[in-house]
C-alpha angles and dihedrals in degrees: 000000000000098000095065094041098048116110116210107228091214089059097048116107113243095212104045136046119253109220128211133192114189120188106162118217124239094272092051091045090054091050092049091045092052092043092054095041095241127155090219143357125194140164094018112176136161117188127174144089145267118226139173116266110196118326101311110013130083133208127207118200124177149140120248120205129179144145111224131188118205134169115265110251090226108036102015087230115141115274118196119209129181114217121198112164138154114241127200132176130176117206109207124202091203096043112148125202110233113248100205116085091216092056110125122204108233116251110270094016104157100177123119135173115273112240129179090278139036114209116197090190092062090047089049094054092044092049091047091051091050092047097053116113106255095211109025110194130189112236109276095007111140133172113251116234109268120197117200126185143132116289112273095021129103111256117236110244130207087257091056090054093060101097098207098038094101098042096089093056090045090051091049091050091051092050090054090055093055 
């Protein structure tokens, strides 16, 4: 899929945006669905343009749309989510890879190194992956309370875990003793 969607930077016009309109076919949708571990993927589209930013950098701006089906984290039943998000990337000619291992990329940093090509299809799949709900949940699905403990011992409940729950009864018992 990437070969036909790649834009050679050397061929991009400096003074006008180059638009793209990606709507993957059924075979490509199946490959993306399997790659991202989805139950289903429909109506995937990525529309936007690539334009020069300054003398050597390039900016991609687009709108990603998709309908995804994932298993519910509670019931494993299919959960359908509609995704419609703006996507931007800035491809920098002078991009430097940080040396320190502890270096954290700032939240929302959309810059990438500029290579010889810009591929909107790769950006589309990456943006879709980042936009997926992490914990899809069917409406009304809730985890039941589960109590775990060693055999023969009393399981600790959610009520037991509330540190101040027993203080009122302790206070009342102390007042009786006065």
